[in-house]
C-alpha positions in Angstrom: 1.0 -1.8 46.7 2.5 -1.3 43.2 0.6 -3.0 40.4 2.6 -4.6 37.6 2.1 -6.8 34.5 5.2 -9.0 33.9 6.0 -11.5 31.1 9.4 -12.5 29.8 9.1 -13.6 26.2 12.9 -14.1 25.8 14.6 -17.4 26.4 18.0 -16.8 27.9 20.7 -19.3 27.1 23.8 -18.4 29.2 27.3 -20.0 29.4 30.7 -20.1 27.8 30.6 -21.6 24.3 26.9 -21.3 23.9 27.3 -19.5 20.5 27.9 -23.0 19.1 24.2 -23.8 19.9 22.9 -20.9 17.8 21.8 -23.1 14.9 20.0 -25.6 17.2 18.2 -22.8 19.0 17.1 -21.3 15.7 15.8 -24.7 14.7 13.5 -24.7 17.7 11.9 -21.6 16.2 11.9 -22.9 12.6 14.0 -25.8 11.2 16.0 -25.5 7.9 15.0 -21.9 7.4 16.4 -18.6 6.0 18.3 -16.6 8.6 19.5 -13.0 8.1 22.4 -12.3 10.4 23.0 -8.6 11.2 26.5 -7.8 12.6 29.1 -5.0 12.5 32.5 -5.0 11.0 34.4 -5.1 14.3 32.6 -8.3 15.5 33.0 -9.8 12.1 36.7 -9.1 12.2 36.9 -10.8 15.6 35.5 -14.0 14.1 32.4 -14.2 16.2 30.0 -13.7 13.4 31.5 -16.5 11.4 31.2 -18.8 14.4 27.5 -18.0 14.6 27.0 -18.5 10.9 28.8 -21.8 10.9 26.5 -23.0 13.7 23.4 -21.9 11.7 24.6 -23.6 8.5 25.6 -26.8 10.3 22.0 -27.0 11.6 20.6 -26.8 8.1 19.8 -23.1 7.8 20.5 -20.8 4.8 22.2 -17.6 6.0 22.9 -14.2 4.6 25.1 -11.6 6.4 24.2 -7.9 6.6 27.2 -5.9 7.8 26.1 -2.3 7.2 25.9 -1.4 10.9 27.7 1.4 12.7 27.9 2.5 16.3 24.7 4.3 17.3 22.8 2.9 14.3 20.9 5.3 12.1 17.8 5.2 9.9 20.2 4.8 7.0 21.6 1.6 8.5 18.1 0.3 9.0 17.0 1.1 5.5 20.0 -0.6 4.1 19.2 -3.7 6.1 15.6 -3.6 5.1 16.6 -3.7 1.4 18.7 -6.8 2.0 15.8 -8.4 4.0 13.3 -7.7 1.3 15.4 -9.5 -1.3 16.4 -12.4 0.9 13.0 -12.9 2.6 14.3 -14.3 5.9 12.2 -16.2 8.4 14.4 -15.5 11.4 16.6 -12.5 12.1 19.8 -12.7 14.2 21.4 -9.7 15.8 25.0 -10.7 16.6 27.1 -8.0 18.1 26.7 -5.1 20.5 23.7 -3.0 21.2 24.0 -1.4 17.8 23.6 -4.7 16.0 20.7 -5.8 18.2 18.9 -2.5 17.9 19.4 -2.3 14.1 18.0 -5.9 13.8 14.9 -4.7 15.6 14.6 -1.7 13.4 14.9 -3.9 10.2 12.2 -6.1 11.6 9.8 -3.2 12.2 10.0 -2.0 8.6 10.3 -5.3 6.9 7.3 -6.7 8.7 5.1 -3.6 9.0 6.3 -1.2 6.2 6.8 2.5 6.5 9.9 4.2 7.9 11.7 4.0 11.2 10.2 7.4 12.3 6.8 5.8 12.3 7.7 3.5 15.2 9.0 6.1 17.6 7.2 5.6 20.8 5.5 2.5 22.2 3.3 0.0 20.5 3.5 1.3 16.9 3.9 -2.1 15.2 1.0 -2.8 12.9 1.7 -6.6 12.4 3.6 -9.4 14.0 7.3 -9.3 13.6 9.6 -12.1 12.6 11.2 -14.1 15.4 14.7 -12.8 16.4 17.7 -14.1 18.2 20.2 -11.9 20.0 23.8 -12.8 20.5 25.4 -10.0 22.4 29.2 -9.6 22.2 29.4 -6.7 24.7 28.1 -6.4 28.2 26.2 -3.1 28.4 23.1 -2.2 26.7 20.9 -5.1 27.7 19.1 -4.8 24.4 18.8 -8.6 24.3 16.3 -8.3 27.1 14.3 -5.3 25.9 11.6 -4.7 23.3 13.0 -1.2 22.5 15.3 -0.2 19.7 17.3 3.0 19.9 17.8 4.4 16.3 19.2 7.8 15.4 17.5 9.8 12.7 20.2 10.2 10.0 19.2 13.8 9.2 18.3 15.3 12.6 20.6 13.0 14.7 17.8 12.7 17.3 17.9 9.3 19.0 14.5 7.6 18.7 13.2 5.0 21.1 11.0 2.6 19.2 9.4 0.0 21.4 6.8 -2.7 21.0 6.3 -5.9 22.9 6.4 -7.8 19.6 10.0 -6.5 19.1 11.4 -8.6 22.0 13.9 -11.3 21.0 12.7 -14.8 21.1 16.0 -16.1 22.3 19.1 -14.4 23.8 22.4 -16.3 23.6 24.8 -15.1 26.3 28.2 -16.4 25.7 30.8 -14.5 27.9 33.6 -15.8 25.7 32.5 -13.5 23.0 33.1 -10.5 25.2 36.8 -11.3 25.8 37.8 -9.6 22.5 36.2 -6.3 23.4 38.8 -3.4 23.1 39.4 -1.8 26.5 37.4 1.3 25.7 34.4 -0.8 24.6 34.6 -2.7 27.8 34.7 0.6 29.7 31.9 2.3 27.8 29.5 -0.7 27.9 30.3 -1.6 31.5 29.5 1.9 32.7 26.3 1.9 30.6 25.2 -1.3 32.4 26.0 0.3 35.8 23.9 3.3 34.8 21.0 1.0 33.9 21.1 -0.6 37.3 21.3 2.7 39.1 18.5 4.4 37.2 16.1 1.4 37.3 16.5 1.4 41.1 14.6 4.6 41.5 12.4 5.3 38.4 8.9 6.4 38.9 7.7 3.2 37.1 9.8 0.8 39.3 7.9 -2.2 40.7 8.7 -5.4 42.6 9.7 -7.2 39.4 12.0 -4.5 38.1 13.5 -4.1 41.6 14.4 -7.8 41.8 16.2 -7.6 38.4 17.9 -4.4 39.5 19.3 -5.8 42.7 20.6 -8.9 40.9 22.1 -6.8 38.2 23.9 -4.6 40.7 25.2 -7.7 42.6 26.6 -9.1 39.4 28.1 -5.8 38.2 29.7 -5.2 41.6 31.4 -8.6 41.2 32.3 -8.0 37.5 33.7 -4.5 37.5 37.1 -6.0 38.2 37.1 -6.6 34.4 38.4 -3.1 34.0 41.7 -4.3 35.6 41.4 -8.0 34.6 40.2 -8.0 31.0 41.0 -11.7 30.5 39.0 -12.8 33.6 36.2 -14.9 32.1 34.3 -15.0 35.4 34.3 -11.2 35.5 33.2 -11.1 31.9 30.3 -13.4 32.7 29.2 -11.3 35.7 29.2 -8.2 33.6 27.2 -9.9 30.8 24.6 -11.2 33.3 24.5 -7.9 35.1 23.9 -6.1 31.8 21.1 -8.6 30.8 19.4 -8.4 34.2 19.6 -4.6 34.0 18.0 -4.8 30.6 15.1 -6.8 32.1 14.8 -4.1 34.8 14.6 -1.4 32.1 11.9 -3.4 30.3 9.8 -3.2 33.4 10.7 0.2 34.8 12.3 2.4 32.1 15.2 4.8 32.8 15.7 8.3 34.1 17.4 11.7 33.8 21.0 10.5 33.3 20.0 9.0 29.9 18.0 12.0 28.9 20.9 14.3 29.7 23.4 12.0 27.9 21.6 11.9 24.5 22.1 15.6 23.6 25.8 15.2 24.4 26.1 12.4 21.9 24.0 14.1 19.3 25.7 17.4 19.5 29.3 16.6 20.4 29.7 12.9 19.5 30.4 11.9 23.1 30.0 8.1 23.3 26.9 7.0 25.0 28.6 5.2 27.9 30.8 8.2 28.5 27.9 10.6 28.4 25.8 8.6 30.8 28.8 8.0 33.1 29.6 11.7 33.5 26.0 12.7 34.2 24.9 9.8 36.5 26.6 10.9 39.7 25.0 14.3 39.5 21.6 12.9 38.8 22.0 10.7 41.9 22.9 13.7 43.9 19.9 15.7 42.5 17.4 12.8 43.1 18.8 12.0 46.5 18.4 15.7 47.6 14.9 15.9 46.4 13.4 12.4 47.0 13.6 10.7 50.4 12.8 7.3 48.8 15.7 7.7 46.4 18.0 8.6 49.2 17.0 5.4 51.0 17.3 3.3 47.8 20.8 4.5 47.1 22.0 2.7 50.2 21.9 -0.4 48.0 24.6 1.1 45.8 26.8 2.5 48.6 26.8 -0.6 50.8 28.4 -3.4 48.8 31.5 -1.5 47.7 31.9 1.0 50.6 30.6 -0.8 53.6 28.4 2.3 54.1 25.5 2.0 56.5 25.0 5.6 57.4 22.2 8.1 57.0 20.4 8.5 53.6 22.3 11.7 52.9 25.6 9.9 53.6 24.5 7.1 51.2 23.7 9.5 48.4 27.1 11.1 48.7 28.8 7.7 48.9 26.9 6.4 45.9 27.7 9.4 43.8 31.4 9.3 44.7 31.5 5.6 44.0 30.0 6.1 40.5 32.7 8.8 39.8 35.4 6.4 40.9 34.0 3.6 38.7 34.3 6.0 35.7 37.9 6.7 36.6 38.7 3.0 37.0 37.2 2.5 33.5 39.4 5.2 32.1 36.5 7.6 31.4 36.2 11.4 31.9 34.3 12.6 35.0 33.4 16.2 34.0 31.9 18.0 31.0 35.0 20.3 31.0 37.2 17.2 30.5 35.0 16.4 27.5 35.5 19.9 26.1 31.8 20.8 26.4 31.5 24.6 26.3 29.6 26.2 29.1 27.5 28.3 26.8 26.0 25.2 25.2 24.4 24.0 28.4 21.1 25.9 28.1 20.6 24.4 24.6 21.5 21.0 25.8 19.0 21.3 28.6 16.2 22.2 26.2 17.0 19.2 24.1 17.1 16.9 27.1 13.7 17.9 28.3 11.7 16.0 25.5 13.8 12.9 25.8 11.7 9.9 26.5 13.2 8.9 29.8 12.6 12.3 31.5 9.1 11.4 32.5 10.3 8.3 34.4 12.7 10.2 36.6 11.5 10.0 40.2 11.9 13.7 40.6 9.9 15.8 38.1 12.3 17.9 35.9 12.0 21.0 33.9 14.6 22.7 31.6 16.0 24.7 34.5 16.4 21.6 36.7 18.2 19.8 33.8 20.4 22.9 33.3 21.4 22.8 37.0 22.5 19.2 36.6 24.5 20.0 33.5 26.2 22.9 35.4 27.0 20.6 38.3 28.7 18.2 35.9 30.7 21.0 34.2 
């Protein structure tokens, strides 16, 4: 019997063209109000941000755009957004873009509503007051940030990626419009898609998994298995929709089970060598699957879920582990990503330092197999 405590504060509005309803959905929270829209330059250039703003304005809202967001948002991005928010005094925040826009919106909300600096909110439950209501409009299919109460913000000075979570930081509404993901560049589709896959794989076996998270994980994997054809069929709206739903369901799984070693091992690669997050997770994930499968019988049994739908595998647990790891490597290749650390030009002599930096990462404690620096180093070496 696994105890759990589940609530889903986020309304999820899914379907093609739903971005046109953004203004009406915001009006259900507060009619004719001031809305700060946080978006990044790429999404703005694609025209999606303007569509959202026009919907808000047509519903009677006053809007202001904050566009100072970069990939892997930093404390500097958050601080710039806070300065805009303090002058505009919004009543609703909208994060319109990828995970960076949504996470930065949460970070702005923390400081605007509670004061202090972003570092004060590292960890869980650090908010000191209620936050403003927020709406997420994801334009990628990967992070699942729209379904989580965590923001991942990098310290601008140390480059350490901080997980800042609080139940009050959950979005009030998430608008999932798969049409917005059609304009993703191929590499963004690849990186975010593999990130979503990693979320489903890790939530499947985390130490904190429970019946609710497992239900979302299974549905996420089903949708992602259907949607990964988007790597070869980028204009396929059905595939885009499956990937977007899969990413969202995986985000709901994360909210209820957290993540594991693959994300802990990925973060130092990003911080030290600038490896994009989806690439870093993708290269480490098969080796974490092999490590967990070799040291945890429950994990080996669970990985049958991964191997079965795409390989038809129904063999022993060890066969399922091998098949699942091989499958994940093949998905990276299909996405056009690298599959070894050597391919990413990561020097072998950096691995001990990376392992020490991976150990205090917040997801390590949720890995189903306890890990120390030596174990993390062995996984890095396997990925070399």
